[in-house]
N, C-alpha and C positions, 0 to 999 in steps of 0.2 A: 336202882334209886328212882322212884319217879319223881320227874320235875318238871316245872311247868315253867315257860319264861316270859313274863309280856312283856313289849314294845310297841311306840307310837304315841305317851304320851306329850303332850305339853301344854303350850298359852295356845288358846285359840277365843276371839271377837265372839261375842253373840252372833247369834245366826252363822254362824260357821260350820267347817266339820269337821272332825277325824275319826281317824280307823286306827284300833287295837290291832295288835295280833299277840296270839297268844300261840307258842311252840311247846309244841309236849315230848319228854323223851321215850315214851311207848306210842303204840299205835292209837290213834282212840278209839278205832272201831271196839277195841276191848272197856272202853269205858262206860258205863252207866249212862254219862251225860256232861257234857260242858259246859261248863254257863259263864258269865259274866256276874261281877258284885260290884258296889261300889259303899263306899265308907266315907263319911265325914268327920272330923273331931266329935268324941262325944256321944257319938249316935253308933248305934249296931251298921252291921257290915250287910245292904239290902239287895238279895237278888235285882238286876236289870234284865237278863235275857239268859235264857238256855236251850239246849238243844240237843237231840239226842238223836240214836242212829238211824232213827224210823221216827215219821208224826212232824206235828207242826211247832216250830218254835214258841216259846213262849217270851214273853215282854212284861216287865208292870209297868201298868198302867201308866207313867208319867212320862215312858218314852214312846209306849206306840204309836206307828205312824214316822216316829223319828228316826228310829236307833233299828239295826239291824244284824243279826247276827247269820253266820253263815262259819263252814266247816270245808277243811278241803285233806279230804281222809288221805290221800297220798301223799302227803308231805307234814300229816297229824299238826294240822294247824286248823287255829280257829279265830274269824276274828269280830270287828264288833265295828261297825260302821255307824257314827252319831253322825246326823245331819241337824239343821236347826237347833244351835245347842243354844243352850240358857245356862244366866249364871247359877242355877241350882241344880245344873248338871257339874256343877263341879266338886271334886271329890278325887280318894285316892279309888283304882278300878284294880280288882282282882282277877288270872282266872283260877276258875275252879275247874277241876278234875275229879268226878267221881268214881270210887270202884268198889261200891255198893256201900261194906261198913268204913273206906278210909276214903278224905280227903284230903285233896293236893291243891296247894296255891302257889299261886306265883308271889314275887316280891311286891308285885303293887307297880302303878304307872300310872302319875298324877295327872291329871287333867285340871286346867282351869280354864273356864269360861270368861274373860272379864275386856272388856274395853277398855 
């Protein structure tokens, strides 16, 4: 059973930083890609950042220059470093592991950016 578990959400002031972590139960080298998505109530889940085994990570325009996705293949973890956070970054963040036809999701980590 493939599992992914997020951690690191919380409350942060505007301009602050937060790091989310995602731990996978399998080798992330077997995944097509690892990604972070976010969702706010009433809206679709949107891609924030994606990283593959090779190549350059992809970011949503709204987070370019502020967020950084990274991976630790030895630990089977993926992290999302979020800097210069804005109130509009408030959402539930989900880790995604893609194995071709199958997507596996974590339970979500709530991030609230507020003063």
